[in-house]
Structure formats: C-alpha cells, structure tokens
PDB file of N, CA, C and O in Angstrom:
ATOM      1  N   MET A   1      -8.017 -28.057 -14.988  1.00  0.00           N
ATOM      2  CA  MET A   1      -9.512 -27.776 -15.119  1.00  0.00           C
ATOM      3  C   MET A   1      -9.913 -28.742 -16.428  1.00  0.00           C
ATOM      4  O   MET A   1      -9.288 -28.912 -17.475  1.00  0.00           O
ATOM      5  N   GLU A   2     -10.869 -29.170 -16.094  1.00  0.00           N
ATOM      6  CA  GLU A   2     -11.299 -30.181 -17.097  1.00  0.00           C
ATOM      7  C   GLU A   2     -11.972 -29.802 -18.438  1.00  0.00           C
ATOM      8  O   GLU A   2     -11.898 -30.433 -19.492  1.00  0.00           O
ATOM      9  N   PHE A   3     -12.614 -28.705 -18.209  1.00  0.00           N
ATOM     10  CA  PHE A   3     -12.973 -28.017 -19.469  1.00  0.00           C
ATOM     11  C   PHE A   3     -12.474 -26.265 -19.618  1.00  0.00           C
ATOM     12  O   PHE A   3     -13.225 -25.342 -19.303  1.00  0.00           O
ATOM     13  N   PRO A   4     -11.436 -26.125 -20.018  1.00  0.00           N
ATOM     14  CA  PRO A   4     -10.609 -24.828 -19.930  1.00  0.00           C
ATOM     15  C   PRO A   4     -11.485 -23.846 -20.850  1.00  0.00           C
ATOM     16  O   PRO A   4     -11.421 -22.619 -20.781  1.00  0.00           O
ATOM     17  N   PHE A   5     -12.356 -24.607 -21.768  1.00  0.00           N
ATOM     18  CA  PHE A   5     -12.681 -23.669 -22.827  1.00  0.00           C
ATOM     19  C   PHE A   5     -14.463 -23.152 -22.324  1.00  0.00           C
ATOM     20  O   PHE A   5     -15.209 -22.445 -23.001  1.00  0.00           O
ATOM     21  N   ALA A   6     -14.700 -23.626 -21.273  1.00  0.00           N
ATOM     22  CA  ALA A   6     -16.225 -23.658 -20.662  1.00  0.00           C
ATOM     23  C   ALA A   6     -16.342 -22.143 -20.263  1.00  0.00           C
ATOM     24  O   ALA A   6     -15.456 -21.517 -19.681  1.00  0.00           O
ATOM     25  N   GLY A   7     -17.584 -21.629 -20.665  1.00  0.00           N
ATOM     26  CA  GLY A   7     -17.548 -20.172 -20.092  1.00  0.00           C
ATOM     27  C   GLY A   7     -19.015 -20.297 -18.931  1.00  0.00           C
ATOM     28  O   GLY A   7     -19.377 -21.380 -18.473  1.00  0.00           O
ATOM     29  N   SER A   8     -19.589 -19.192 -18.664  1.00  0.00           N
ATOM     30  CA  SER A   8     -20.477 -19.363 -17.855  1.00  0.00           C
ATOM     31  C   SER A   8     -21.621 -20.321 -17.901  1.00  0.00           C
ATOM     32  O   SER A   8     -22.112 -21.055 -17.043  1.00  0.00           O
ATOM     33  N   ARG A   9     -21.956 -20.052 -19.410  1.00  0.00           N
ATOM     34  CA  ARG A   9     -23.166 -20.920 -20.178  1.00  0.00           C
ATOM     35  C   ARG A   9     -22.962 -22.130 -19.814  1.00  0.00           C
ATOM     36  O   ARG A   9     -23.756 -22.663 -19.040  1.00  0.00           O
ATOM     37  N   MET A  10     -21.795 -22.846 -20.327  1.00  0.00           N
ATOM     38  CA  MET A  10     -21.597 -23.917 -20.417  1.00  0.00           C
ATOM     39  C   MET A  10     -21.244 -24.775 -19.106  1.00  0.00           C
ATOM     40  O   MET A  10     -21.301 -26.005 -19.075  1.00  0.00           O
ATOM     41  N   LEU A  11     -20.845 -23.895 -17.946  1.00  0.00           N
ATOM     42  CA  LEU A  11     -20.274 -24.224 -16.856  1.00  0.00           C
ATOM     43  C   LEU A  11     -21.878 -24.317 -15.661  1.00  0.00           C
ATOM     44  O   LEU A  11     -21.911 -24.857 -14.556  1.00  0.00           O
ATOM     45  N   ARG A  12     -23.019 -23.605 -16.376  1.00  0.00           N
ATOM     46  CA  ARG A  12     -24.058 -23.760 -15.482  1.00  0.00           C
ATOM     47  C   ARG A  12     -24.766 -24.759 -16.047  1.00  0.00           C
ATOM     48  O   ARG A  12     -25.596 -25.321 -15.332  1.00  0.00           O
ATOM     49  N   GLY A  13     -24.620 -25.138 -17.254  1.00  0.00           N
ATOM     50  CA  GLY A  13     -25.120 -26.532 -17.716  1.00  0.00           C
ATOM     51  C   GLY A  13     -24.559 -27.709 -17.109  1.00  0.00           C
ATOM     52  O   GLY A  13     -25.096 -28.811 -17.001  1.00  0.00           O
ATOM     53  N   LEU A  14     -23.474 -27.369 -16.743  1.00  0.00           N
ATOM     54  CA  LEU A  14     -22.553 -28.944 -16.082  1.00  0.00           C
ATOM     55  C   LEU A  14     -23.145 -28.841 -14.877  1.00  0.00           C
ATOM     56  O   LEU A  14     -24.026 -29.686 -14.718  1.00  0.00           O
ATOM     57  N   LEU A  15     -22.939 -27.950 -13.771  1.00  0.00           N
ATOM     58  CA  LEU A  15     -23.667 -27.647 -12.847  1.00  0.00           C
ATOM     59  C   LEU A  15     -25.249 -28.197 -12.345  1.00  0.00           C
ATOM     60  O   LEU A  15     -25.653 -28.811 -11.358  1.00  0.00           O
ATOM     61  N   LEU A  16     -25.862 -27.663 -13.506  1.00  0.00           N
ATOM     62  CA  LEU A  16     -27.292 -28.374 -13.359  1.00  0.00           C
ATOM     63  C   LEU A  16     -27.277 -29.800 -13.351  1.00  0.00           C
ATOM     64  O   LEU A  16     -27.733 -30.504 -12.451  1.00  0.00           O
ATOM     65  N   GLN A  17     -26.614 -30.270 -14.622  1.00  0.00           N
ATOM     66  CA  GLN A  17     -26.254 -31.831 -14.560  1.00  0.00           C
ATOM     67  C   GLN A  17     -25.805 -32.530 -13.299  1.00  0.00           C
ATOM     68  O   GLN A  17     -26.108 -33.711 -13.132  1.00  0.00           O
ATOM     69  N   GLU A  18     -25.107 -31.877 -12.413  1.00  0.00           N
ATOM     70  CA  GLU A  18     -24.596 -32.334 -11.112  1.00  0.00           C
ATOM     71  C   GLU A  18     -25.507 -32.078  -9.965  1.00  0.00           C
ATOM     72  O   GLU A  18     -25.208 -32.583  -8.883  1.00  0.00           O
ATOM     73  N   GLY A  19     -26.671 -31.296 -10.078  1.00  0.00           N
ATOM     74  CA  GLY A  19     -27.848 -31.455  -9.290  1.00  0.00           C
ATOM     75  C   GLY A  19     -27.586 -29.960  -8.641  1.00  0.00           C
ATOM     76  O   GLY A  19     -28.192 -29.714  -7.598  1.00  0.00           O
ATOM     77  N   PHE A  20     -26.707 -28.930  -9.202  1.00  0.00           N
ATOM     78  CA  PHE A  20     -26.899 -27.656  -8.383  1.00  0.00           C
ATOM     79  C   PHE A  20     -27.753 -26.653  -9.374  1.00  0.00           C
ATOM     80  O   PHE A  20     -27.445 -26.416 -10.542  1.00  0.00           O
ATOM     81  N   LYS A  21     -28.861 -26.124  -8.688  1.00  0.00           N
ATOM     82  CA  LYS A  21     -29.462 -25.046  -9.293  1.00  0.00           C
ATOM     83  C   LYS A  21     -28.742 -23.870  -8.999  1.00  0.00           C
ATOM     84  O   LYS A  21     -28.709 -23.434  -7.848  1.00  0.00           O
ATOM     85  N   VAL A  22     -28.069 -23.230 -10.085  1.00  0.00           N
ATOM     86  CA  VAL A  22     -27.632 -21.858  -9.861  1.00  0.00           C
ATOM     87  C   VAL A  22     -27.688 -21.229 -11.259  1.00  0.00           C
ATOM     88  O   VAL A  22     -27.589 -21.991 -12.221  1.00  0.00           O
ATOM     89  N   GLY A  23     -27.857 -19.741 -11.492  1.00  0.00           N
ATOM     90  CA  GLY A  23     -28.075 -19.166 -12.523  1.00  0.00           C
ATOM     91  C   GLY A  23     -26.774 -18.554 -13.122  1.00  0.00           C
ATOM     92  O   GLY A  23     -25.858 -18.372 -12.320  1.00  0.00           O
ATOM     93  N   ARG A  24     -26.586 -18.240 -14.310  1.00  0.00           N
ATOM     94  CA  ARG A  24     -25.716 -18.262 -15.419  1.00  0.00           C
ATOM     95  C   ARG A  24     -24.978 -16.863 -15.094  1.00  0.00           C
ATOM     96  O   ARG A  24     -23.821 -16.712 -15.486  1.00  0.00           O
ATOM     97  N   LEU A  25     -25.607 -15.885 -14.413  1.00  0.00           N
ATOM     98  CA  LEU A  25     -24.977 -14.787 -13.980  1.00  0.00           C
ATOM     99  C   LEU A  25     -24.267 -14.825 -12.464  1.00  0.00           C
ATOM    100  O   LEU A  25     -23.396 -14.053 -12.065  1.00  0.00           O
ATOM    101  N   HIS A  26     -24.720 -15.649 -11.918  1.00  0.00           N
ATOM    102  CA  HIS A  26     -23.897 -15.912 -10.317  1.00  0.00           C
ATOM    103  C   HIS A  26     -22.701 -16.824 -10.576  1.00  0.00           C
ATOM    104  O   HIS A  26     -21.724 -16.883  -9.830  1.00  0.00           O
ATOM    105  N   VAL A  27     -22.876 -17.596 -11.801  1.00  0.00           N
ATOM    106  CA  VAL A  27     -21.825 -18.533 -12.355  1.00  0.00           C
ATOM    107  C   VAL A  27     -20.805 -17.460 -12.771  1.00  0.00           C
ATOM    108  O   VAL A  27     -19.676 -17.634 -12.313  1.00  0.00           O
ATOM    109  N   ALA A  28     -20.951 -16.610 -13.387  1.00  0.00           N
ATOM    110  CA  ALA A  28     -20.305 -15.290 -13.948  1.00  0.00           C
ATOM    111  C   ALA A  28     -19.510 -14.614 -13.094  1.00  0.00           C
ATOM    112  O   ALA A  28     -18.296 -14.439 -13.202  1.00  0.00           O
ATOM    113  N   THR A  29     -20.209 -14.250 -12.267  1.00  0.00           N
ATOM    114  CA  THR A  29     -19.589 -13.527 -10.693  1.00  0.00           C
ATOM    115  C   THR A  29     -18.606 -14.160 -10.181  1.00  0.00           C
ATOM    116  O   THR A  29     -17.561 -13.650  -9.777  1.00  0.00           O
ATOM    117  N   LEU A  30     -18.953 -15.530 -10.172  1.00  0.00           N
ATOM    118  CA  LEU A  30     -18.231 -16.306  -9.063  1.00  0.00           C
ATOM    119  C   LEU A  30     -16.784 -16.765  -9.954  1.00  0.00           C
ATOM    120  O   LEU A  30     -15.705 -16.987  -9.406  1.00  0.00           O
ATOM    121  N   MET A  31     -17.031 -16.849 -11.432  1.00  0.00           N
ATOM    122  CA  MET A  31     -15.863 -16.986 -12.199  1.00  0.00           C
ATOM    123  C   MET A  31     -14.651 -15.648 -11.917  1.00  0.00           C
ATOM    124  O   MET A  31     -13.515 -15.813 -11.472  1.00  0.00           O
ATOM    125  N   LYS A  32     -15.270 -14.364 -12.310  1.00  0.00           N
ATOM    126  CA  LYS A  32     -14.591 -13.458 -11.949  1.00  0.00           C
ATOM    127  C   LYS A  32     -14.136 -13.127 -10.531  1.00  0.00           C
ATOM    128  O   LYS A  32     -13.202 -12.440 -10.117  1.00  0.00           O
ATOM    129  N   ARG A  33     -14.882 -13.679 -10.050  1.00  0.00           N
ATOM    130  CA  ARG A  33     -14.161 -13.614  -8.400  1.00  0.00           C
ATOM    131  C   ARG A  33     -12.611 -14.457  -8.215  1.00  0.00           C
ATOM    132  O   ARG A  33     -11.546 -14.166  -7.671  1.00  0.00           O
ATOM    133  N   MET A  34     -13.159 -15.722  -9.032  1.00  0.00           N
ATOM    134  CA  MET A  34     -11.972 -16.386  -8.808  1.00  0.00           C
ATOM    135  C   MET A  34     -10.581 -16.370  -9.784  1.00  0.00           C
ATOM    136  O   MET A  34      -9.492 -16.929  -9.661  1.00  0.00           O
ATOM    137  N   GLY A  35     -11.114 -15.505 -10.760  1.00  0.00           N
ATOM    138  CA  GLY A  35     -10.093 -15.325 -11.917  1.00  0.00           C
ATOM    139  C   GLY A  35     -10.038 -16.271 -12.860  1.00  0.00           C
ATOM    140  O   GLY A  35      -8.990 -16.494 -13.467  1.00  0.00           O
ATOM    141  N   ILE A  36     -11.134 -16.920 -13.086  1.00  0.00           N
ATOM    142  CA  ILE A  36     -11.321 -17.957 -14.005  1.00  0.00           C
ATOM    143  C   ILE A  36     -11.735 -17.187 -15.475  1.00  0.00           C
ATOM    144  O   ILE A  36     -12.419 -16.163 -15.462  1.00  0.00           O
ATOM    145  N   ALA A  37     -11.302 -17.722 -16.577  1.00  0.00           N
ATOM    146  CA  ALA A  37     -11.734 -16.833 -17.875  1.00  0.00           C
ATOM    147  C   ALA A  37     -11.759 -18.211 -18.970  1.00  0.00           C
ATOM    148  O   ALA A  37     -10.841 -19.020 -18.840  1.00  0.00           O
ATOM    149  N   ALA A  38     -12.717 -18.440 -19.943  1.00  0.00           N
ATOM    150  CA  ALA A  38     -12.736 -19.398 -20.881  1.00  0.00           C
ATOM    151  C   ALA A  38     -11.390 -19.074 -21.734  1.00  0.00           C
ATOM    152  O   ALA A  38     -10.730 -18.036 -21.717  1.00  0.00           O
ATOM    153  N   LEU A  39     -11.200 -20.111 -22.392  1.00  0.00           N
ATOM    154  CA  LEU A  39     -10.096 -19.930 -23.145  1.00  0.00           C
ATOM    155  C   LEU A  39     -10.810 -20.145 -24.815  1.00  0.00           C
ATOM    156  O   LEU A  39     -11.469 -21.095 -25.234  1.00  0.00           O
ATOM    157  N   TYR A  40     -10.376 -18.845 -25.545  1.00  0.00           N
ATOM    158  CA  TYR A  40     -10.962 -19.026 -26.735  1.00  0.00           C
ATOM    159  C   TYR A  40     -10.026 -18.267 -27.783  1.00  0.00           C
ATOM    160  O   TYR A  40      -9.247 -17.408 -27.368  1.00  0.00           O
ATOM    161  N   ARG A  41     -10.104 -18.590 -29.173  1.00  0.00           N
ATOM    162  CA  ARG A  41      -9.305 -18.037 -30.104  1.00  0.00           C
ATOM    163  C   ARG A  41      -9.582 -16.370 -30.356  1.00  0.00           C
ATOM    164  O   ARG A  41     -10.668 -15.926 -30.729  1.00  0.00           O
ATOM    165  N   ARG A  42      -8.577 -15.683 -30.122  1.00  0.00           N
ATOM    166  CA  ARG A  42      -8.658 -14.229 -30.273  1.00  0.00           C
ATOM    167  C   ARG A  42      -8.285 -13.824 -31.834  1.00  0.00           C
ATOM    168  O   ARG A  42      -7.627 -14.505 -32.621  1.00  0.00           O
ATOM    169  N   PRO A  43      -8.881 -12.536 -32.064  1.00  0.00           N
ATOM    170  CA  PRO A  43      -8.495 -12.555 -33.656  1.00  0.00           C
ATOM    171  C   PRO A  43      -6.936 -12.022 -33.489  1.00  0.00           C
ATOM    172  O   PRO A  43      -6.485 -11.573 -32.435  1.00  0.00           O
ATOM    173  N   ASN A  44      -6.227 -12.149 -34.680  1.00  0.00           N
ATOM    174  CA  ASN A  44      -4.875 -11.783 -34.864  1.00  0.00           C
ATOM    175  C   ASN A  44      -4.629 -10.358 -35.678  1.00  0.00           C
ATOM    176  O   ASN A  44      -4.162 -10.383 -36.817  1.00  0.00           O
ATOM    177  N   THR A  45      -4.911  -9.345 -35.139  1.00  0.00           N
ATOM    178  CA  THR A  45      -5.274  -8.284 -35.988  1.00  0.00           C
ATOM    179  C   THR A  45      -3.735  -7.721 -36.390  1.00  0.00           C
ATOM    180  O   THR A  45      -3.636  -7.022 -37.398  1.00  0.00           O
ATOM    181  N   SER A  46      -2.740  -7.979 -35.726  1.00  0.00           N
ATOM    182  CA  SER A  46      -1.353  -7.380 -35.885  1.00  0.00           C
ATOM    183  C   SER A  46      -0.638  -7.765 -37.419  1.00  0.00           C
ATOM    184  O   SER A  46       0.210  -7.061 -37.968  1.00  0.00           O
ATOM    185  N   LYS A  47      -1.159  -8.974 -37.934  1.00  0.00           N
ATOM    186  CA  LYS A  47      -0.396  -9.531 -39.045  1.00  0.00           C
ATOM    187  C   LYS A  47      -0.937  -8.641 -40.321  1.00  0.00           C
ATOM    188  O   LYS A  47      -2.144  -8.507 -40.522  1.00  0.00           O
ATOM    189  N   PRO A  48       0.053  -8.053 -41.153  1.00  0.00           N
ATOM    190  CA  PRO A  48      -0.721  -7.353 -42.170  1.00  0.00           C
ATOM    191  C   PRO A  48      -1.082  -8.465 -43.365  1.00  0.00           C
ATOM    192  O   PRO A  48      -0.353  -9.443 -43.533  1.00  0.00           O
ATOM    193  N   ALA A  49      -2.117  -8.259 -44.073  1.00  0.00           N
ATOM    194  CA  ALA A  49      -2.471  -9.000 -44.984  1.00  0.00           C
ATOM    195  C   ALA A  49      -1.403  -8.934 -46.143  1.00  0.00           C
ATOM    196  O   ALA A  49      -0.859  -7.864 -46.416  1.00  0.00           O
ATOM    197  N   PRO A  50      -1.095 -10.176 -46.864  1.00  0.00           N
ATOM    198  CA  PRO A  50       0.014  -9.914 -48.134  1.00  0.00           C
ATOM    199  C   PRO A  50      -0.367  -9.167 -49.197  1.00  0.00           C
ATOM    200  O   PRO A  50       0.471  -8.596 -49.895  1.00  0.00           O
ATOM    201  N   GLY A  51      -1.807  -9.085 -49.455  1.00  0.00           N
ATOM    202  CA  GLY A  51      -2.231  -8.297 -50.666  1.00  0.00           C
ATOM    203  C   GLY A  51      -2.224  -6.718 -50.464  1.00  0.00           C
ATOM    204  O   GLY A  51      -2.318  -5.971 -51.438  1.00  0.00           O
ATOM    205  N   HIS A  52      -2.118  -6.272 -49.253  1.00  0.00           N
ATOM    206  CA  HIS A  52      -2.291  -4.996 -48.790  1.00  0.00           C
ATOM    207  C   HIS A  52      -0.831  -4.279 -49.321  1.00  0.00           C
ATOM    208  O   HIS A  52       0.231  -4.466 -48.728  1.00  0.00           O
ATOM    209  N   LYS A  53      -0.926  -3.671 -50.190  1.00  0.00           N
ATOM    210  CA  LYS A  53       0.602  -2.723 -49.868  1.00  0.00           C
ATOM    211  C   LYS A  53       0.384  -1.608 -49.567  1.00  0.00           C
ATOM    212  O   LYS A  53      -0.729  -1.126 -49.782  1.00  0.00           O
ATOM    213  N   ILE A  54       1.587  -0.744 -48.867  1.00  0.00           N
ATOM    214  CA  ILE A  54       1.423   0.436 -47.973  1.00  0.00           C
ATOM    215  C   ILE A  54       2.144   1.214 -48.894  1.00  0.00           C
ATOM    216  O   ILE A  54       2.350   2.406 -48.667  1.00  0.00           O
TER     217      ILE A  54
END
C-alpha cells in the first residue's frame, strides 16, 4: 500500500483527485469490509513513569 497511514478522509481525497466521486463514510465502510485500517501511533500506557513511586 502506498499510504499505509491513510484513513478514510485522506483516501477520499486521493480518490477525488483520481476522478472518483465517493463519500467519506462509503470509503470507511469499504475499508472495514476489506480489513484495512490506518497505521498510527497508539498510546503506550503500560510503562510506569519513573517519577511515580508505588
């Protein structure tokens, strides 16, 4: 995939540039059906902060 970080909004824009008139929700629905999800950094909540003593 050329843009693994692209979500439904960005993909919709790319499709519009290519001449496909499609809505964002339709792109999101198709992404779900195909099992495509955008890559993004997720919060790492499992590491304790060094300043917090138990």
